[in-house]
N, C-alpha and C positions, 0 to 999 in steps of 0.2 A: 882772128887771132888764135894761134894754136899753142898748145903746151906740150912739153916733152916730159915723160916720166923717166927718172934715172935713179939707179941705186946710189945711196948717199955716200959721197966722198968724205972721209973724216975731216978733210980740210974745210969742208963747207958746213960743218956742224953748227957753228955759231950763227951763221946766216939762216940755216934751216930752222934752228930752235927759236930764233927771234920771230919767225913767222908764226910758230906755234904760240909763243907768249902773247903776241899781238892779238891772235884769234881768241885767246882766253882773257882778254881785257887789257893787256898791255902793262900789267903790274909786274915789275921785275922781281924775279925770285932772288932769294939770298944766295950769296956765293956758295955756301955750303950745299944748298939744295941743287943749284945748277951744276955744281961739280959732280955730285952723286949721279944725276941723270945723264950727264955726259959720259961718265965712266960705265954706266949700265947700258947705254945705247948700243945695240948690235948693228953696226953700220951696214953690214952685208944683208941685213934683214929690214932695212929702212929704205924708203923711197921718197923722192921729192918731185913735185911738179914744177917745171921751170918754164917761164915765159921769157925767152931770151936769156939774159943773165940774172933774172930775178926769180927767186924761189917763191912760189905762190900756193904751194900745198905740201903737206907732210903726212906721212904715215909710217908706222914702225910695228915690229912684232917681236916680243921677247920669246926666248926659248924656255918653255915651262914643261912641267909634268903635272897633270891634273888627276886628282883622286876621283874615282867613279864608284857607283854602287857595287859592292862586293869586295872593296878594298884594293882593287887594282889601280895603278897609275899609268897614264898613257901620255905620249907626247902631245903637246898643245901649243898653239901659237897665241901669245898674249898680245892682242891688238891694242895699240896705244899710240899716243902722240899724233892723233888724226886732226888735221885742220885744213881749211881752205881760206886764203886771204879774202877779206870782205870785198876787195876790188874785182875778184874773179869768181863770184858766186854764179850759180845757175848756168854754168857752161859745161857741166858733165865731168868736172875734175874729180869730185869725190867718187862718183860712180866708176870712173876709169881707175882710180887708185884702189878701190875696194875689189874690183875685178882682177886687177893685176896681183894684188896681195893674196887673194884666195887661190889663184893659179900657182903662185909661189909656194903657198902653204902646202898645197897638194903635192908639188914637186919635191918638197922637203920630207914627205912621208908623214905628215902630222894630220891625223884624221879629224881634229877638232880645232876650232878657233874660238877664243873667248875674249870678252872685253867688259869694261864698265863704261857706262854711257853718260856723258854730260847732258845729253838730250835723248831720252830713250826712244822717241818716235823716229829718230833717224835710221836706226839700224835694222828695223824689221824688214824693210824692203830689200835688204841684202841677205836675208835668210837667218838673222839672229833672233833667238827667242829668249825671253827672260826665264832663266832656269833656277835662279836662287834669289831669295829675298833676304832682307835683314831688318832687324828691329832697332829703333832708336827709342830711348826712354830716359826719364829723369826720376830717380827715386827721391821722394820727399822724406828724408831721414828724420824729420821732426815728428812725423805722424805714422810712419811705416816701420813695423818691427820685422825682424828676421827670425825664422825658426830653422835652426840648422840641424843637419843629420848627426846621428851618433858617430863619434870619432873625431868630430871637429876640434874638440879641445886638446886632442893629442897632436895636432898639427902646430908646429912652431913657426913663427914668422920672424924674418930677419930683414931689416932695412939695409939696402946697399945702393950703389949707383948703377944706372943702366949699363954703363961700359963694363963695370966689374962683373955684372951678371950675364953679359951677352952670350958667352959660350954655354952657360947652363940653360938660358932661355932657348937658344937655338936647338940644343939637344932635346929639350922637352917638346918643343914645337914639332921636331922631326918625328917624334914618337906618336904624335896625334894625327898626322896628315892622313893616314889611311883609314882613320876611324870615322871620317865624315866626308861625303862627296863635296866637290867644289873647292877643296883646299889645294894649295900649290906647294910642290916640293921646291924649296928655295935653293937656287944655285949660288955658288960662291960670289960674294959681293952684296947679295940681297939682305944679308943680316944687318947691314948698315942702315937699312930703311927704318928699323926700329929705333935707332938712335937719332934720327933726323929731328931736330928740335930748334928751328930758327927762332931767335928771340922775337922777331917781328910778327910771328904767327901765334904768340902765346896769349895775346889779348889780356895782359895783366896777370896771368897765371905764373906759377913757379916753373923753373926748369923741370924736365921729366924726372920723376922719382920712381924707385923700384922697390918692391917687397917680394922676397922669396918665401915660399911655403916649403917647409922641410919636415920630414919624418924619419927618425932614426938616421940622421945625417944625410939623407937623400933628398934632392930637390924634387918636389912633387907638384909644384905650381909656381906661378909668378904673376904679378900685376905691375903694369906700367901705368902711371897716372901723374896728374899735375893738380896742384891746389891753387885756387883763386881766392885770396882773402877779400871779403867784402863785409861792410858794416852798415847797419841801419840804426834808427833811434832805439830800437829794441835790443840791439846788441849784435853779435856776430851773425853773419849771413853768408858765409863763404860756400864754395862749391868744389867738389872733386870731379875732375874730368878723367874718366877711365879710358885709357888708350888701348890697352890689351890686358886680357885676363885669361889664363889657361891653367887648368888643374888636371891631374891624372885620374882623380877619383872625386866622388861627391864631397867628401870631407875636406879635401884640399881646396876645391873651388869655394865651398861655403866659408872656409876660414878667410879667404881673400875677400869675398863679398862683405863679410862681417867687419873686416878691418876697414874697408873703404867707406862703409856706412857709419863708422864711428870715429872718423878723423876729427880731431879737435877743431872747434870754431867753424864747422861747416854744417850746412842744412840740407844738402842735396848731393846726389851722385848722378852725374850725367854720363850716359853711355851712347856710343854710336856704333852702328854696324855689328850687332850681335845676332846669333842664330835665332830664327823665329821660334825654336823649341828650347831656348836656353833655360837652364835650371833656375836662374834667379827669379823667374816668374812664379815659381812654386815655393820659394823661400820667403817671399814678402807677404805681409799680412793683408795688404790691400793693393792689388795690381792696378786698380783704377787710378790711384794717386801716384802712379809711376808714369802715366800718360804714354803708353807705348804707341809708336807709329810704325807703319810698314813702308819699306822703300825697296825698289828694285836693286838687286846686287849684281850678280854675274849673268851676262848674256852669253849664250852658247850658240855656235854655228857648226853643224856637222859638215865638214869638208869632204869626207869620204864616208858616206852613209853605211856601207857594209862594214868597213873596219871599225867605225865608231860603235855601232850597235853590237858588234862581236866582242868589243873590248870590255864590256861591263857584264856583271851578273844580274840575274833577275830573281826577285823574291818568290816567284811562283813559276812553275813550268809554263813555257810559252811556245806556241807554234802558229805563227800568223804571217800573212802576206800584206805588206803595206804598198799602196799605190802612192808614190812620192812625187810631188811637184817641186821642181827646182829650176826655174828658168835662168837664174843667175849662174848656177853651176850645173850645166846640162848633163854632165856625166853622172849625176845623182838621179836623174829622171827615170821613172819606170817603177817596176814592181820588185820588191825585195822580200824574200822569205827569211824570217827570223825564227830560229829555234834555240831554246836555251832554258837554263834554270839557275839555281844558286851556285852551281859549280862552273858555269861558263856558257858560251853561246856561239852560234854560227849565224852568219847573215850573208846571203848571196842573191844575185839577180835570179828571177824566175819568170816563167810565163803562166804560172798558176793564177787562178782567179783571186782578186784582192779581197781581203777582209775589212780593211780600213783604208780610207783615202785622206790624205793630209799633205801639207807642204812641209818642206824641210825646216821651216820656222817652228812648227808645232813639235816636230821631233826634237829640235834643240831645246825647246822649253821643257819637255818632259824627260829629257835625257838623264838628268841627275836625280830624278825621283822626287822632286819637290813640287812639281806641277802635275795635276791629274789630267790624263787624257779625257776623262769624263767631263771635267770642268771646261776644257777647251772645246769639246763637242757641244756643250751647252751654249757656247758663244758662237756656234756655227763654223768652227774652224777645223773640226774633224768630222768625217762622215763615216758612219757604220754601214758596211756593205754586207756583212753577215751578222745575223742576230747573235748577240752574246759576245762578239769579238771585242767590243769597246770595254766592257768590264774586265774581260780576260787581260787585255793589254794594260789597263790602268792598274790592276793589282800587280801584275808582273813588273811593271816599270817603277813601282813605288820603292821608297827607301825607309827603313825604320828610324833614321835620323834625318833631319832636314839638311839639305845642302847649304853650304855657307862659304863665302869668300872672306878670309880673315883680314885681308889688306888689299888696297888698291895697287895699281901699276900704271 
C-alpha cells in the first residue's frame, strides 16, 4: 500500500482536520475553536498523506517570526497539526511528511522550524531539540504571602472584558516580544487566540476575565484569568486559573500577581506555562508551597545552520568551528565557522579543524540560550575537540533571560 503527499486543497480541510481530531482522541472541538483553526490554517503550507481517496496523515506550518538572543526576530516555520491515522502507523508516513516539510521550509527561506510536542520523544529523530522550558505551579494563597516591589501601589487596576481589552493587550504583547527569546510575533488573526474560551473547556470555571494595570492613564500590564468557585465544609475553596499575565515593569507585574492572589473566595492561583525565571518565584514567601514543576516548551530545529546561527547575537565573543551531523537534512552536514559577539555574527562552511562536534539537535536545543552546551556535553551529546571550546561556546550561546513560548500553536 502506498501513500501520496499533497498540498492541502482548501476543499479538503474538513476531511484533513477530522484525521487530526481522531488522532488526538476523537473528541470534537467546539464550533468556535474549529472555526478559528480553519481560518488560521495556511493551506499552501499544509500537506496531507493520502491513501487513495482517504486522508491518513496531516502536517502544517504557520508563518511566524521568532525572537532570538540579541533582540532580533527571524522567519520561522511553526510546525503544527501533525498526525498519522492509527490504521497507517509504522509505514514511514510521518518520516516522509517531516522530510517533505523541512525541504519546503528551506525553500521558503526560513532558517528555523519550531514546534510544541504532544509526545516529546517523537521529534528528536528529526533534529528538533528542546530549547525552552516552562514552569507550572499552584500558589497556596492561604499560606503564601507576597512581597511586592516599590511602586506597586501606584499601579491602578481596572476590570474589563477580554474583548474590550484586546487591542491594548496586543499592543503591550508586541512591545515585549524582543525582550525574551522564544516569543512569536503575532500575525493578524492570531489575536483571537487569547479570546478562545469554549464553555466545554471551562471545567466549572467562569468565562475569561481581564484586569488591566494602568499608570498615568497608560496600560502597563494585563492579566487574563478565570475563577472556579468551590466550597468545602470549612468554607470557600475556589481557585484562580491564570491564563496570561504580562507587565512592562516589576511594579506592574507585581500588582497583577497581588490581585490574582487576593481574589475573594479563592484559596489558590493555578498557572501554566510560565518562564522558568519568572519573577513570581521571588515575590512569594514560600516557593515550596507553590509546587513548581518543569515541562518542555518550544522545540527548535535549525533548517539552515549558517543562516540561523548568524541571525542571533552572542553574549560573549565567539570564534568556533562546529562539526555538525544532520543526516535528515544533509545540506547542514559538515563544518561551520561561527564568529560573532553581542552586535551580530557570521557563520559559513569551512575546512578548518573543528572545535566541537554535535548534531543539529543539540544546536537547536542551545539556540535560544536556555540550554547549556556544557550540560549537553555532560550527557554525551556534545564532544569537545579543542580544550576550552566547550566553555567558550556555552558562555557565548547563553541568554540573560530564559527563553519562553507564551502560547501554543
